[in-house]
C-alpha positions in Angstrom: 0.0 0.0 0.0 1.2 3.5 -0.8 2.5 5.3 2.2 1.3 8.7 3.3 2.4 11.7 1.3 3.5 14.9 2.9 1.6 18.1 1.9 4.8 19.6 0.6 4.9 17.1 -2.2 2.4 19.3 -4.1 1.8 23.0 -4.2 -1.5 24.2 -5.6 -1.0 27.7 -4.5 -2.5 29.4 -1.5 -6.0 29.7 -3.1 -6.0 26.0 -3.8 -5.0 24.7 -0.4 -8.5 24.9 1.2 -10.4 23.9 -1.8 -8.4 20.9 -2.9 -5.5 19.0 -1.5 -5.9 15.6 -3.1 -3.1 14.2 -1.1 -2.8 10.5 -0.3 -2.7 10.0 3.4 -2.9 13.7 4.0 -6.5 14.7 3.7 -6.9 18.5 3.7 -10.2 18.6 2.5 -18.6 16.4 2.3 -23.0 16.2 -2.3 -25.9 16.9 -1.8 -29.3 17.1 -3.4 -27.8 19.1 -6.1 -25.6 16.2 -7.2 -27.9 13.3 -6.7 -30.9 15.1 -8.0 -29.2 16.7 -11.0 -28.2 13.2 -12.2 -31.7 11.9 -11.7 -33.0 14.7 -13.9 -31.2 13.5 -16.9 -31.9 9.9 -16.1 -29.6 7.0 -15.9 -29.1 6.7 -19.6 -29.2 10.2 -20.8 -31.3 11.8 -23.6 -31.9 10.2 -26.9 -28.4 10.0 -28.3 -27.2 11.8 -31.4 -24.1 10.4 -33.1 -21.0 10.9 -30.9 -18.7 13.6 -32.3 -15.3 12.0 -32.0 -13.3 15.0 -33.2 -9.8 14.9 -31.7 -9.7 17.1 -28.6 -6.7 17.1 -26.4 -6.1 19.5 -23.5 -2.7 19.9 -21.9 0.8 18.8 -23.1 1.8 16.3 -20.4 3.2 12.9 -21.0 0.6 11.0 -19.1 -2.5 10.6 -21.3 -5.9 10.5 -19.5 -9.2 9.8 -21.2 -12.3 11.8 -20.3 -15.6 10.5 -21.6 -18.7 12.8 -21.4 -22.1 13.0 -23.2 -21.2 16.3 -24.9 -23.6 16.0 -27.8 -26.5 14.6 -25.8 -29.6 16.6 -25.8 -31.0 18.6 -22.9 -29.6 18.6 -19.4 -27.1 15.8 -20.1 -25.3 17.9 -22.7 -25.4 21.0 -20.5 -23.9 19.0 -17.6 -21.3 17.5 -19.8 -20.1 20.8 -21.1 -19.9 22.2 -17.5 -17.9 19.1 -16.4 -15.6 19.5 -19.4 -15.0 23.1 -18.4 -14.3 22.0 -14.8 -11.8 19.4 -16.0 -9.9 22.0 -18.0 -10.1 24.4 -15.0 -8.4 21.7 -12.8 -5.6 21.4 -15.2 -5.1 25.2 -15.3 -5.1 25.4 -11.5 -2.8 22.5 -10.9 0.7 23.8 -11.3 2.5 22.3 -14.3 0.6 19.0 -14.5 2.2 16.2 -16.5 -1.3 15.3 -18.0 -2.8 15.4 -21.4 -6.6 15.0 -21.4 -8.1 13.2 -24.4 -11.7 14.2 -24.4 -14.3 11.9 -26.0 -18.0 12.4 -26.7 -20.2 9.4 -26.0 -23.5 11.2 -26.8 -25.0 9.6 -23.7 -25.1 6.1 -25.2 -23.3 2.8 -24.5 -22.3 2.6 -28.2 -20.8 6.1 -28.0 -18.9 5.1 -24.8 -17.6 2.0 -26.5 -16.4 4.0 -29.5 -14.8 6.8 -27.4 -13.1 4.3 -25.0 -11.7 2.3 -27.9 -10.2 5.4 -29.4 -8.8 6.6 -26.1 -7.1 3.3 -25.5 -5.6 3.2 -28.9 -4.2 6.6 -28.2 -2.4 5.3 -25.2 -4.4 6.6 -22.2 -3.4 5.2 -18.8 -6.7 5.8 -17.0 -10.2 6.8 -18.1 -12.5 9.3 -16.4 -16.2 8.8 -17.1 -18.7 8.0 -18.5 -21.4 9.8 -16.7 -24.4 7.4 -17.2 -24.7 4.0 -15.6 -25.7 2.3 -18.9 -22.5 3.5 -20.5 -20.1 2.4 -17.8 -20.1 -1.4 -18.6 -19.1 -0.7 -22.3 -16.1 1.4 -21.1 -15.3 -1.1 -18.3 -15.1 -4.1 -20.6 -12.6 -2.6 -23.0 -10.5 -0.9 -20.2 -10.3 -4.1 -18.1 -8.9 -6.0 -21.1 -6.1 -3.5 -21.3 -5.5 -3.3 -17.5 -6.7 0.4 -17.5 -8.5 1.7 -14.4 -11.8 3.7 -14.8 -13.1 6.4 -12.6 -16.7 6.9 -13.6 -19.3 9.5 -12.5 -22.5 7.3 -12.3 -24.5 7.2 -9.0 -25.5 3.6 -9.7 -23.3 1.4 -7.4 -24.2 -1.7 -9.4 -21.8 -0.7 -12.2 -18.8 -0.4 -9.9 -16.4 -3.3 -9.7 -12.9 -4.5 -10.2 -10.9 -1.6 -11.7 -14.1 0.5 -12.1 -14.4 3.2 -9.3 -17.2 5.6 -8.8 -16.4 9.2 -8.0 -20.0 10.2 -7.5 -22.3 11.1 -4.6 -23.7 7.8 -3.5 -26.8 7.8 -1.2 -25.1 5.2 1.0 -22.7 7.8 2.4 -25.6 10.2 3.2 -27.6 7.5 5.1 -24.6 6.2 7.0 -23.6 9.7 8.1 -27.0 10.8 9.3 -27.8 7.6 11.1 -24.4 7.6 12.8 -24.9 11.2 13.8 -28.4 10.7 15.2 -27.2 7.7 17.2 -24.3 9.8 18.6 -26.8 12.3 20.0 -28.8 9.6 21.7 -31.4 8.6 19.2 -32.3 4.9 19.3 -35.8 4.4 17.8 -36.2 5.1 14.1 -39.3 5.5 11.9 -38.8 5.7 8.2 -40.9 6.6 5.2 -39.2 6.0 1.8 -40.1 6.1 -1.9 -40.9 2.9 -3.8 -38.2 3.4 -6.4 -34.5 2.5 -7.1 -33.2 5.3 -4.9 -35.5 4.2 -2.1 -34.3 0.6 -2.4 -30.7 1.5 -2.0 -31.5 3.8 0.9 -33.6 1.1 2.6 -30.8 -1.5 2.6 -28.2 1.0 3.9 -30.6 2.5 6.5 -31.5 -0.9 8.0 -27.8 -1.9 8.2 -26.8 1.4 9.7 -29.5 1.3 12.4 -28.6 -2.3 13.3 -24.9 -1.5 13.5 -25.5 1.2 16.1 -27.8 -0.9 18.1 -31.0 1.0 17.2 -34.4 -0.3 16.4 -36.9 0.5 13.6 -40.3 1.0 15.1 -42.1 1.9 11.8 -41.1 1.5 8.2 -43.2 2.2 5.1 -42.7 2.8 1.4 -44.9 4.8 -0.9 -45.6 5.1 -4.6 -48.1 7.5 -6.0 -50.3 7.3 -2.9 -48.6 8.8 0.1 -51.7 9.1 2.4 -52.0 5.5 3.6 -48.3 4.9 4.4 -48.2 8.3 6.0 -51.1 7.4 8.3 -49.4 4.1 9.3 -46.1 5.9 10.2 -48.0 8.8 11.9 -49.6 6.4 14.3 -46.3 4.9 15.3 -44.3 8.2 15.9 -45.1 8.2 19.6 -42.5 5.4 20.1 -39.9 6.9 17.8 -37.0 9.3 18.4 -36.5 10.2 14.8 -38.3 10.0 11.4 -36.2 9.4 8.4 -37.4 10.5 5.0 -35.3 10.2 1.9 -36.7 11.8 -1.2 -36.2 14.9 -3.5 -37.3 18.3 -2.3 -40.8 18.4 -3.9 -41.6 14.9 -2.8 -40.4 15.2 0.8 -42.5 18.3 1.3 -45.5 16.4 0.0 -44.8 13.5 2.3 -44.4 15.9 5.3 -47.8 17.5 4.4 -49.3 14.0 4.2 -48.0 13.2 7.7 -49.3 16.4 9.1 -52.7 15.7 7.5 -52.6 12.2 9.2 -52.2 13.9 12.6 -48.5 13.8 13.1 -46.9 16.7 14.9 -43.5 16.8 13.2 -42.3 19.4 15.7 -42.2 16.7 18.4 -39.7 14.4 16.5 -36.3 14.8 15.0 -36.6 14.6 11.2 -33.7 13.1 9.2 -33.0 13.2 5.5 -30.3 12.7 2.8 -28.5 15.2 0.6 -31.6 15.4 -1.6 -32.9 17.8 1.1 -30.6 20.5 -0.2 -33.4 22.1 -2.0 -35.3 25.5 -1.8 -38.6 23.7 -1.4 -37.3 22.0 1.8 -36.0 25.2 3.2 -39.3 26.9 2.6 -41.4 24.2 4.3 -42.5 25.1 7.8 -42.9 21.4 8.6 -39.3 20.5 7.8 -37.6 23.3 9.8 -35.0 21.9 12.1 -34.6 18.6 10.1 -31.1 17.2 9.7 -29.5 15.8 6.6 -26.0 14.8 5.5 -24.3 16.7 2.7 -20.9 18.1 1.9 -19.8 21.3 3.7 -21.1 23.9 1.2 -18.0 26.1 1.4 -16.0 24.0 -1.0 -18.6 24.3 -3.8 -19.1 28.0 -3.1 -15.4 28.7 -3.6 -15.3 26.5 -6.7 -18.3 28.2 -8.2 -16.8 31.6 -7.8 -13.7 30.6 -9.6 -15.7 28.9 -12.3 -17.9 32.0 -12.9 -14.8 34.2 -13.1 -13.4 31.9 -15.8 -16.5 31.0 -17.8 -19.0 33.7 -17.0 -21.7 31.2 -15.9 -22.6 28.9 -13.0 -21.3 25.3 -13.0 -23.7 22.4 -12.7 -23.5 20.7 -9.3 -21.7 17.6 -10.8 -18.9 19.7 -12.2 -16.9 19.2 -9.1 -16.7 15.5 -9.9 -14.8 16.2 -13.1 -12.6 18.7 -11.4 -11.6 16.3 -8.6 -11.0 13.5 -11.0 -8.6 15.5 -13.1 -6.9 17.0 -10.0 -6.6 13.5 -8.5 -4.9 11.9 -11.6 -2.6 14.9 -11.9 -1.5 14.5 -8.3 -1.0 10.8 -8.7 1.0 11.3 -11.9 3.3 13.6 -10.1 3.9 11.6 -7.0 3.2 7.8 -7.5 5.5 6.7 -10.3 4.7 3.8 -12.7 2.0 2.4 -10.3 0.2 5.7 -10.2 -3.2 4.4 -11.3 -3.0 0.9 -9.8 -5.7 -0.4 -7.5 -3.4 -0.2 -4.5 -2.9 3.5 -5.1 -6.6 4.3 -5.8 -8.0 2.4 -2.8 -5.6 3.9 -0.2 -7.7 3.9 3.0 -6.5 7.3 4.0 -8.4 8.6 0.9 -8.2 11.9 -0.9 -9.4 15.5 -0.4 -11.6 17.1 -3.0 -13.8 20.1 -3.6 -16.6 18.5 -1.7 -14.5 17.1 1.1 -12.8 13.8 1.9 -13.4 10.7 -0.2 -12.0 7.3 -0.7 -12.6 4.4 -3.1 -13.5 1.0 -1.8 -12.1 -2.2 -3.3 -15.6 -3.0 -4.8 -15.4 0.3 -6.7 -17.9 2.2 -4.6 -16.8 5.1 -2.5 -17.2 6.7 1.0 -17.4 10.4 1.6 -16.8 12.5 4.6 -20.0 14.5 5.0 -21.2 17.3 7.2 -24.5 17.3 9.0 -26.8 20.2 8.0 -29.9 21.6 9.7 -32.8 22.9 7.6 -33.4 26.6 8.1 -35.6 29.1 6.3 -32.4 30.6 4.7 -30.8 27.3 3.7 -28.8 24.6 5.3 -26.8 25.4 8.4 -23.9 23.1 9.4 -24.3 21.5 12.9 -21.5 18.9 12.6 -18.5 19.4 10.3 -17.2 16.9 7.8 -14.4 14.7 9.1 -10.7 15.6 8.5 -9.7 12.0 8.2 -11.3 8.5 7.9 -11.3 6.4 11.0 -9.8 3.0 11.1 
């Protein structure tokens, strides 16, 4: 395993130290609704693909070639996000002093076929690692080709099922949100949990992690319901059980969680008498504007990193970045740092899964051997003016 690196091994300049350290074993550096929700808006497979535009595009002049696969020509939100992520990747190269990196940018048009084509070209051009794709359906196409060449992949999908040997997800996975908020609530003495979750793919992932996290902390689940289109009946069942619960956990996007809270109130629940818990999807103006959700707690990155990043992005590009842009920035900064410090094994699994992790725009993160990740998140409280930190993101990962 790679040993700890000293901060002096890289110098990003004074303005970069607080926003991004990306040092193995020396974390300097928590996503939020913005990230998980923005991906769900374009869907797991992107818009109807146009043909990928594989015009040669290289950024940087370094010796280490890195592939970056994004749905640049996809329609709608997917293409907008891809362009913002491309800008962020180029910004990372500009802010990292003298990186020995050349980015070979490929357009997959949001389709598996495009990802396969872009990956094949990138491999033929000699890339040592591939960043992307964005959509879950495109990741296996890239992974199959990359594995055959022994090339690692750092993808941006939020679907843990596409992670695996040599394929790592640098995305905001709901598992980190759930673990953080359950751990925090247990640390302040909460033992009895009620939960109301959506009957969808997100809710299924959250359910499994929630039940494991509660059991791990010796808690008990006194009420658990899932809902589809009808929220009234599940809300009535949970409302009747809240008297024996310390907390109520609701994991859904801003619009839906407000509707669920209203359904609980209509069913007779007094939400002021129980601690409400949520995930990063609560980072939403609708949540902050809801009287019923005031004082609720949710896990998300410390927002200061994204604010700093956004200000620099606006100054450079004259527009706001999409919330997922930090993923591309951190991926490029990470490979630039590893190329500088880790020698020939720079992108090997031993380097990438260093348990000390890395520090990025949104806080501490580390890759697991199964390709998923863990993030160090803050705990935020819902207020009328936005989220207010009540517990900071960790400065290092525990044993």
